[in-house]
TORVEXVO-392589 format. One line per field, with one value per residue (C-alpha): x, y, z; residue number from 1; residue in three letters. Coordinates in steps of 0.02 Angstrom, whole numbers, plus 32768, in hexadecimal, padded with zeros to 4 digits. Layout:
BEGIN
x <- c(X; ...)
y <- c(Y; ...)
z <- c(Z; ...)
nr <- c(NUM; ...)
rest <- c(ALA; ...)
This chain:
BEGIN
x <- c(805C; 8021; 80C7; 810A; 81A6; 817E; 820F; 81BF; 81DB; 8271; 82B4; 8306; 8367; 837E; 8318; 82EE; 824B; 823C; 81F6; 81D8; 8154; 812B; 817C; 8158; 817E; 81F8; 81C0; 8184; 8215; 828C; 823A; 8231; 82EB; 830D; 82AE; 8304; 83AF; 837F; 8346; 83EE; 844B; 83D3; 83FB; 84B5; 84A3; 8484; 83CA; 83C1; 832E; 82C1; 8266; 822F; 81C4; 8156; 8159; 80D1; 80FC; 80A9; 80D2; 80D0; 8128; 8176; 81CE; 8207; 8297; 8237; 8212; 818D; 80D1; 8064; 80F1; 8170; 8227; 82A7; 832E; 83D7; 8482; 8533; 859A; 862C; 863F; 869F; 875B; 87C0; 87E6; 872B; 86FF; 86E2; 874D; 86EF; 8715; 8661; 8624; 85CF; 8512; 84B4; 845E; 83B0; 8383; 82E4; 8304; 8297; 8298; 8218; 81E3; 8199; 8172; 8193; 812C; 8183; 813B; 819B; 819D; 81FD; 81FF; 8268; 825A; 82E5; 8340; 82C6; 8333; 83D0; 8375; 832A; 83D4; 8422; 8396; 839F; 845A; 8442; 83B9; 8425; 84B2; 8443; 83FB; 8341; 830A; 83B9; 83AB; 8408; 83AD; 83C5; 835F; 82E9; 8274; 825E; 8252; 81D1; 818A; 80CD; 8064; 7FB9; 7F5A; 7F3C; 7EBA; 7F09; 7FAF; 7F57; 7F12; 7FBB; 800F; 7F8A; 7FA6; 8061; 8043; 7FCF; 7FCD; 8003; 7FCE; 7FF0; 8015; 7F95; 7F88; 7EF0; 7F23; 7E80; 7E20; 7E8B; 7E69; 7DAD; 7DA9; 7E0C; 7D97; 7D05; 7D5D; 7D7D; 7CC5; 7C9A; 7D29; 7D8C; 7E1C; 7E31; 7EE6; 7F1E; 7F89; 7EEE; 7E98; 7F31; 7F35; 7E7F; 7EBB; 7F61; 7F38; 7ED3; 7E52; 7DD7; 7D3E; 7CE2; 7C2E; 7BD3; 7BAF; 7B09; 7B0A; 7A7B; 7A12; 7A29; 7A03; 7966; 7922; 7942; 78E0; 7850; 7846; 7847; 77B9; 775C; 7757; 779C; 77A1; 7836; 7850; 7890; 7918; 7942; 7955; 79C7; 7A37; 7A44; 7A79; 7B01; 7B45; 7B65; 7C19; 7C4D; 7BD6; 7B60; 7AC8; 7A4E; 79F2; 7955; 78B4; 785E; 78DF; 78D7; 7819; 7823; 7898; 7832; 779E; 7802; 77CC; 784F; 785A; 78DF; 78EA; 7902; 7979; 7A1C; 79E3; 799C; 7A40; 7A9F; 7A21; 7A40; 7AFC; 7AE7; 7A85; 7AEF; 7B9B; 7C12; 7CC6; 7C89; 7C21; 7C5D; 7C86; 7CB9; 7D3E; 7D1B; 7D95; 7D60; 7D54; 7DCA; 7D80; 7D88; 7D7F; 7E11; 7EB7; 7EF2; 7FA1; 8005; 8091; 811D; 810D; 819B; 81E8; 81C6; 8250; 8267; 82F8; 8339; 83AE; 8463; 8502; 855F; 85F6; 858C; 8559; 85CD; 85CA; 856A; 8568; 85CB; 8621; 85B0; 84F7; 8495; 8449; 8399; 8359; 82B5; 8239; 81D5; 8126; 80A1; 7FFD; 7F88; 7F9C; 7F3C; 7F77; 7F01; 7EF8; 7F32; 7E98; 7E34; 7E8B; 7E08; 7E5A; 7EF2; 7EBC; 7ECD; 7F7F; 7FA9; 7F60; 7FCE; 8071; 80C3; 8118; 8183; 812C; 818A; 812D; 817F; 81C2; 8167; 81C5; 8142; 811D; 806A; 7FFB; 7FA7; 7EF8; 7E91; 7DFF; 7E34; 7E61; 7F0B; 7EEB; 7F98; 7FA6; 7FFB; 7F7C; 7F6C; 7F16; 7F5A; 8000; 8048; 80F1; 8153; 816C; 81A2; 81CE; 8257; 8284)
y <- c(7C4C; 7CBE; 7D10; 7DA9; 7E13; 7ECC; 7F36; 7FDB; 8082; 805A; 8100; 80E9; 8167; 8161; 80C4; 8092; 80E5; 8096; 7FE7; 7FB0; 8020; 806E; 80EB; 8134; 809F; 800D; 7F66; 7EE5; 7E76; 7EEF; 7ECD; 7E12; 7E14; 7E6F; 7DE8; 7D5D; 7DA4; 7DA6; 7CF1; 7CBC; 7D13; 7CC4; 7C15; 7C35; 7C7B; 7C32; 7C50; 7BD0; 7B79; 7C10; 7C29; 7CCA; 7CD2; 7D4F; 7E0B; 7E90; 7F44; 7FD5; 8083; 8116; 819D; 81AC; 8239; 821B; 8288; 82E6; 8397; 83E7; 83DA; 8359; 831C; 8305; 82E6; 828B; 82F5; 82C1; 82E3; 82B0; 829C; 82AF; 8300; 82A6; 829C; 82E6; 8237; 8212; 82A4; 828C; 82D3; 8378; 838A; 8370; 8306; 8261; 8264; 8237; 818E; 81B6; 8169; 8177; 8186; 81A5; 81AF; 8148; 8109; 805A; 7FD0; 7F1A; 7E8C; 7DE4; 7D39; 7CE2; 7C2E; 7C00; 7C0D; 7C9E; 7C85; 7CE2; 7D01; 7D89; 7E20; 7DCF; 7D9E; 7E4C; 7EA0; 7E27; 7E43; 7F01; 7EFC; 7E91; 7F05; 7FA0; 7F49; 7F26; 7F97; 7FA2; 7FBF; 7FFD; 8084; 80A0; 8076; 810C; 80D5; 8050; 8085; 7FD9; 7F1F; 7EB5; 7E05; 7DF2; 7D56; 7D8E; 7CF4; 7D68; 7DE7; 7E6F; 7E53; 7E66; 7F10; 7F44; 7F16; 7F73; 8011; 8004; 8009; 80A1; 8112; 80A8; 8057; 7FA0; 7F6D; 7EEA; 7E7D; 7EA2; 7E37; 7DD4; 7E73; 7E8A; 7DD6; 7DE8; 7E90; 7E4C; 7DB6; 7E31; 7E94; 7DF4; 7DC7; 7E71; 7E70; 7DD3; 7E3F; 7E9D; 7EAB; 7E88; 7F25; 7F90; 7F41; 7F65; 801A; 8031; 8014; 8070; 810C; 81A6; 81B7; 8242; 824F; 82EA; 830C; 8398; 842B; 8420; 84AD; 850B; 846D; 8449; 84FE; 84FF; 845E; 849C; 853A; 84D7; 8468; 84FF; 854E; 84A6; 84A5; 83F2; 835E; 833E; 8298; 82EE; 8349; 82AC; 8247; 82CD; 82D5; 8217; 821C; 829D; 8231; 81A2; 81A3; 8197; 8201; 81A6; 81D4; 8171; 820D; 81E9; 81E3; 825A; 82E2; 82C6; 82D5; 8375; 83CC; 838E; 83EE; 8488; 8524; 856D; 8625; 86A5; 867A; 85C0; 85D5; 85BE; 8524; 84D2; 84EF; 849D; 840F; 83EF; 83F0; 8377; 82FB; 8310; 8353; 8393; 83CD; 847C; 8449; 8489; 83FC; 83D0; 834B; 82C0; 8240; 818F; 811B; 8087; 7FDA; 7FB2; 8019; 8040; 809E; 8037; 8047; 7FEE; 7F84; 7F12; 7E66; 7DFD; 7DBA; 7D46; 7CE1; 7D06; 7C90; 7BE8; 7BD7; 7BE8; 7BAD; 7C3E; 7C20; 7C41; 7CF3; 7D88; 7E0E; 7DAA; 7DD5; 7D3B; 7CA9; 7C1B; 7C46; 7C10; 7C9F; 7CBB; 7D56; 7D9C; 7E2B; 7E87; 7E4E; 7ECD; 7EC2; 7F2D; 7F54; 7FB4; 8023; 7FED; 8049; 7FDD; 801A; 7FA5; 7F09; 7EB0; 7E0D; 7D9C; 7D5E; 7E0E; 7E16; 7D6C; 7DA2; 7E3C; 7DD6; 7DC0; 7D1B; 7CDB; 7C6E; 7C14; 7BB4; 7B87; 7C2A; 7C9D; 7CE6; 7D46; 7D98; 7D70; 7D77; 7CD9; 7D1C; 7CC1; 7C60; 7C8F; 7C0E; 7C0A; 7C59; 7C4A; 7BE4; 7BF0; 7C6C; 7CCC; 7D73; 7DBC; 7DEE; 7E52; 7E31; 7ECD; 7EC8; 7F6F; 7F98; 8019; 8029)
z <- c(838A; 8417; 8447; 83ED; 83F7; 83EB; 83AB; 83D4; 837D; 830F; 82CE; 8223; 81BB; 80FE; 80DD; 802A; 7FF6; 7F48; 7F2E; 7E7A; 7E2B; 7ED3; 7F46; 7FF1; 8062; 805C; 8014; 8092; 805A; 80B3; 815B; 8139; 8111; 81B5; 8214; 81B4; 81DF; 8297; 828D; 8243; 82D0; 834E; 830E; 8325; 83D5; 8480; 845F; 83D2; 842A; 8404; 835D; 830A; 826E; 8215; 8223; 8230; 8202; 825D; 821D; 8297; 8231; 8185; 812A; 8076; 803E; 7FB8; 7F84; 7F18; 7F19; 7EC2; 7E52; 7EDE; 7EB3; 7F1C; 7F6D; 7F27; 7F72; 7F4A; 7FE7; 7FD3; 7F28; 7E9F; 7EAC; 7E1B; 7DDA; 7DD2; 7D61; 7CA8; 7C1B; 7C21; 7CDB; 7D10; 7DA1; 7D75; 7D79; 7E18; 7E1B; 7E5C; 7F03; 7F69; 8023; 80BB; 8178; 81D6; 827F; 827F; 82F9; 82CC; 8314; 8301; 832A; 83B7; 83F4; 8492; 854F; 858E; 8649; 86A4; 85FE; 85C7; 85EF; 85A7; 8507; 84F0; 8507; 848A; 840D; 841B; 83FC; 8360; 831E; 8332; 82D3; 823C; 81B8; 8199; 80E6; 80C0; 8145; 81E8; 828A; 82FD; 8392; 83D5; 8461; 84AB; 8489; 84E3; 84D6; 84E3; 84FA; 84BF; 84F9; 858D; 8552; 85BD; 8564; 84BD; 84EE; 8534; 848F; 842E; 8496; 8478; 83BC; 83BF; 8360; 82CE; 822B; 8201; 814E; 811A; 807F; 8011; 7F7C; 7F8A; 7F61; 7EC6; 7E90; 7EA6; 7E4E; 7DBA; 7DAC; 7DA4; 7D1A; 7CB9; 7CC5; 7C78; 7BFA; 7BD1; 7B91; 7C36; 7C6F; 7D21; 7D1B; 7CFB; 7D92; 7DFD; 7DC1; 7DF3; 7EA6; 7E95; 7E30; 7E60; 7DD7; 7DB0; 7D42; 7D07; 7D38; 7CDC; 7D4E; 7DA6; 7E24; 7DCF; 7DC5; 7E7F; 7EAD; 7E40; 7E8A; 7F3B; 7F18; 7ECE; 7F68; 7FDD; 7F7B; 7F7C; 7EBC; 7EB4; 7F29; 7F9B; 7F44; 7EA6; 7F05; 7F68; 7EC7; 7E7F; 7F19; 7F1B; 7E65; 7E89; 7F16; 7E9E; 7E62; 7DD6; 7D70; 7CFB; 7C93; 7CFE; 7D34; 7D9E; 7D3A; 7DB2; 7D8E; 7CD1; 7CD2; 7D36; 7CBB; 7C26; 7C6A; 7CA1; 7C44; 7BD0; 7BFC; 7C24; 7CDD; 7CB9; 7C25; 7C87; 7CE8; 7C4B; 7BEE; 7C7D; 7C7D; 7BC4; 7BDF; 7C71; 7C07; 7B6A; 7B9C; 7B16; 7B14; 7B3C; 7BD3; 7C7C; 7CF4; 7DA4; 7DBC; 7E39; 7E7F; 7E57; 7EED; 7EF3; 7ED7; 7F92; 8030; 80A2; 8096; 8000; 7FB8; 7F31; 7F7B; 7F43; 7F91; 7F4B; 7EAB; 7E1A; 7DC9; 7D0F; 7CF1; 7D26; 7DBB; 7D81; 7DD2; 7E20; 7DB0; 7D14; 7D47; 7D59; 7DE0; 7E63; 7F1B; 7F4B; 7EF6; 7F33; 7F32; 7E96; 7E32; 7DEE; 7D95; 7DD7; 7DC0; 7E44; 7E72; 7EA2; 7EFE; 7F68; 8021; 80A3; 8131; 81BB; 8260; 82F2; 834F; 82DC; 8323; 838D; 83C2; 83B7; 830B; 82C5; 8308; 82BC; 8214; 820E; 8207; 815E; 8131; 80A3; 8023; 7F99; 7F12; 7E6E; 7E27; 7EA1; 7F36; 7F99; 803F; 8073; 810B; 814B; 8164; 81E6; 8198; 80E8; 8061; 800F; 7F65; 7F17; 7E77; 7DCF; 7D8B; 7E2E; 7E13; 7EB4; 7E6A; 7DDC; 7D8F; 7D65; 7CA7; 7C60; 7BAC; 7BC5; 7B0D)
nr <- c(1; 2; 3; 4; 5; 6; 7; 8; 9; 10; 11; 12; 13; 14; 15; 16; 17; 18; 19; 20; 21; 22; 23; 24; 25; 26; 27; 28; 29; 30; 31; 32; 33; 34; 35; 36; 37; 38; 39; 40; 41; 42; 43; 44; 45; 46; 47; 48; 49; 50; 51; 52; 53; 54; 55; 56; 57; 58; 59; 60; 61; 62; 63; 64; 65; 66; 67; 68; 69; 70; 71; 72; 73; 74; 75; 76; 77; 78; 79; 80; 81; 82; 83; 84; 85; 86; 87; 88; 89; 90; 91; 92; 93; 94; 95; 96; 97; 98; 99; 100; 101; 102; 103; 104; 105; 106; 107; 108; 109; 110; 111; 112; 113; 114; 115; 116; 117; 118; 119; 120; 121; 122; 123; 124; 125; 126; 127; 128; 129; 130; 131; 132; 133; 134; 135; 136; 137; 138; 139; 140; 141; 142; 143; 144; 145; 146; 147; 148; 149; 150; 151; 152; 153; 154; 155; 156; 157; 158; 159; 160; 161; 162; 163; 164; 165; 166; 167; 168; 169; 170; 171; 172; 173; 174; 175; 176; 177; 178; 179; 180; 181; 182; 183; 184; 185; 186; 187; 188; 189; 190; 191; 192; 193; 194; 195; 196; 197; 198; 199; 200; 201; 202; 203; 204; 205; 206; 207; 208; 209; 210; 211; 212; 213; 214; 215; 216; 217; 218; 219; 220; 221; 222; 223; 224; 225; 226; 227; 228; 229; 230; 231; 232; 233; 234; 235; 236; 237; 238; 239; 240; 241; 242; 243; 244; 245; 246; 247; 248; 249; 250; 251; 252; 253; 254; 255; 256; 257; 258; 259; 260; 261; 262; 263; 264; 265; 266; 267; 268; 269; 270; 271; 272; 273; 274; 275; 276; 277; 278; 279; 280; 281; 282; 283; 284; 285; 286; 287; 288; 289; 290; 291; 292; 293; 294; 295; 296; 297; 298; 299; 300; 301; 302; 303; 304; 305; 306; 307; 308; 309; 310; 311; 312; 313; 314; 315; 316; 317; 318; 319; 320; 321; 322; 323; 324; 325; 326; 327; 328; 329; 330; 331; 332; 333; 334; 335; 336; 337; 338; 339; 340; 341; 342; 343; 344; 345; 346; 347; 348; 349; 350; 351; 352; 353; 354; 355; 356; 357; 358; 359; 360; 361; 362; 363; 364; 365; 366; 367; 368; 369; 370; 371; 372; 373; 374; 375; 376; 377; 378; 379; 380; 381; 382; 383; 384; 385; 386; 387; 388; 389; 390; 391; 392; 393)
rest <- c(UNK; UNK; UNK; UNK; UNK; UNK; UNK; UNK; UNK; UNK; UNK; UNK; UNK; UNK; UNK; UNK; UNK; UNK; UNK; UNK; UNK; UNK; UNK; UNK; UNK; UNK; UNK; UNK; UNK; UNK; UNK; UNK; UNK; UNK; UNK; UNK; UNK; UNK; UNK; UNK; UNK; UNK; UNK; UNK; UNK; UNK; UNK; UNK; UNK; UNK; UNK; UNK; UNK; UNK; UNK; UNK; UNK; UNK; UNK; UNK; UNK; UNK; UNK; UNK; UNK; UNK; UNK; UNK; UNK; UNK; UNK; UNK; UNK; UNK; UNK; UNK; UNK; UNK; UNK; UNK; UNK; UNK; UNK; UNK; UNK; UNK; UNK; UNK; UNK; UNK; UNK; UNK; UNK; UNK; UNK; UNK; UNK; UNK; UNK; UNK; UNK; UNK; UNK; UNK; UNK; UNK; UNK; UNK; UNK; UNK; UNK; UNK; UNK; UNK; UNK; UNK; UNK; UNK; UNK; UNK; UNK; UNK; UNK; UNK; UNK; UNK; UNK; UNK; UNK; UNK; UNK; UNK; UNK; UNK; UNK; UNK; UNK; UNK; UNK; UNK; UNK; UNK; UNK; UNK; UNK; UNK; UNK; UNK; UNK; UNK; UNK; UNK; UNK; UNK; UNK; UNK; UNK; UNK; UNK; UNK; UNK; UNK; UNK; UNK; UNK; UNK; UNK; UNK; UNK; UNK; UNK; UNK; UNK; UNK; UNK; UNK; UNK; UNK; UNK; UNK; UNK; UNK; UNK; UNK; UNK; UNK; UNK; UNK; UNK; UNK; UNK; UNK; UNK; UNK; UNK; UNK; UNK; UNK; UNK; UNK; UNK; UNK; UNK; UNK; UNK; UNK; UNK; UNK; UNK; UNK; UNK; UNK; UNK; UNK; UNK; UNK; UNK; UNK; UNK; UNK; UNK; UNK; UNK; UNK; UNK; UNK; UNK; UNK; UNK; UNK; UNK; UNK; UNK; UNK; UNK; UNK; UNK; UNK; UNK; UNK; UNK; UNK; UNK; UNK; UNK; UNK; UNK; UNK; UNK; UNK; UNK; UNK; UNK; UNK; UNK; UNK; UNK; UNK; UNK; UNK; UNK; UNK; UNK; UNK; UNK; UNK; UNK; UNK; UNK; UNK; UNK; UNK; UNK; UNK; UNK; UNK; UNK; UNK; UNK; UNK; UNK; UNK; UNK; UNK; UNK; UNK; UNK; UNK; UNK; UNK; UNK; UNK; UNK; UNK; UNK; UNK; UNK; UNK; UNK; UNK; UNK; UNK; UNK; UNK; UNK; UNK; UNK; UNK; UNK; UNK; UNK; UNK; UNK; UNK; UNK; UNK; UNK; UNK; UNK; UNK; UNK; UNK; UNK; UNK; UNK; UNK; UNK; UNK; UNK; UNK; UNK; UNK; UNK; UNK; UNK; UNK; UNK; UNK; UNK; UNK; UNK; UNK; UNK; UNK; UNK; UNK; UNK; UNK; UNK; UNK; UNK; UNK; UNK; UNK; UNK; UNK; UNK; UNK; UNK; UNK; UNK; UNK; UNK; UNK; UNK; UNK; UNK; UNK; UNK; UNK; UNK; UNK; UNK; UNK; UNK; UNK; UNK; UNK; UNK; UNK; UNK; UNK; UNK; UNK; UNK; UNK; UNK; UNK; UNK; UNK; UNK; UNK; UNK)
């Protein structure tokens, strides 16, 4: 598929900002649902010969409704306030059900198959009207800058599309990295949990390194006075650049401090050296952020659902949305994504790889990207996903 519909700069108000364990951006399933709703309307219209499939999400701006610093809290409002009949026996208003909302500006890139010809303007007007009538991630669409159809078999059209999306970040699937990292953890520890591997990508982790400022200063002074070789200082700096901290101190540095004279002028640096080699609870330390297992702007994302029950007849389940559709209970599925700058897209294959598609196998209901020249890695024991299982007792 070489044709794409660009719904450019969609401004959304009060979209859902919570997705499973994660918050800060809607789940990809919201955008897939938006595209699916458009495809249903397309099939019932005079444009039923056209086909749309897949959706890429490019974020330009986002603003979660939160307040506070590091531990941000969602802003909650009750509009309107409770009516007298809704108050409890003590005359108090009912509690607010917490919701996470956000404003955002995104562009959607949807795969398109069909020949528009002289219907292009009519189709675009029809499509824009349908988009404005829908909700996106539960939010209200306030404005759409433009809608265009691109055929990127023409290299110039590819670059034009790329410029339209700048500045922006496309949400990419990095579940393969999670699978490979978890396999590595299992090789090191057969009891390793998939959740722990996922948290290594999702969480910001720190590790203490004993203070070494006096050691670095001392070695610098010795090099300037030509008392030691440059190699000793170089080995020490290389050691400090390795994160996380470990006790694999270079042999050249260890030998130097073993021969350093213990006198009054060297007392402070030798004490710090001892604490660096054998840290205790009383040792001063600097805290360093641990790098994530892979490079890139990696984020935890929700990518679909896993069935946890059989499919029931609608009549057997109470409080369903309608009276016909069969019902199945599910839990959220999580993976790893990456916000990749559109400026990194080099060719049409990169555009095609950024589109998300539905994938349904057995009890998995997922949104995945069909990466070019990558094997399909989904199976029953797929390490690319995490099922949300919480003990709330």
